[in-house]
C-alpha positions, -999 to 999 in steps of 0.1 A, spaced: 143 -3 -203 108 6 -216 81 12 -191 44 22 -194 35 58 -181 20 44 -149 27 50 -113 40 14 -107 68 21 -134 85 42 -108 89 12 -85 101 -9 -114 126 17 -124 141 19 -89 144 -19 -87 160 -22 -121 186 6 -113 194 -12 -78 200 -45 -96 220 -30 -125 243 -9 -101 248 -41 -80 257 -63 -109 280 -34 -121 296 -34 -86 288 2 -84 271 2 -49 289 35 -39 266 52 -65 235 32 -58 217 54 -33 220 85 -52 215 70 -87 182 53 -74 169 85 -60 176 103 -92 159 76 -113 130 78 -91 124 115 -93 131 115 -132 107 88 -138 81 101 -114 83 133 -135 79 117 -167 51 95 -156 33 125 -138 34 145 -171 29 117 -196 -1 107 -215 -17 73 -209 -2 60 -242 34 73 -235 63 50 -229 90 61 -206 126 50 -213 153 44 -187 189 41 -197 220 37 -174 255 40 -187 287 37 -165 323 37 -162 342 33 -130 338 68 -121 309 82 -139 273 73 -142 249 86 -168 213 84 -163 187 91 -193 150 92 -190 130 99 -220 91 98 -227 75 92 -262 57 126 -263 70 145 -294 63 179 -278 88 198 -260 81 202 -222 62 236 -213 71 255 -182 
């Protein structure tokens, strides 16, 4: 899912994660996964420029969930 680097994108990402995990019948992972998505997207949005895009990808098996969040900034993060 591609989102703009704006505050409302965090809410959209949480909702999308909730829906996807429900469809995938992974409700037992939902609370933790939605929290992780929320935190990671918040960080991406907070540090992004206005023109950046935030990508949210979820991959799952029956026992494992992988969450990937990326932004379109080509520079490595600086501590």
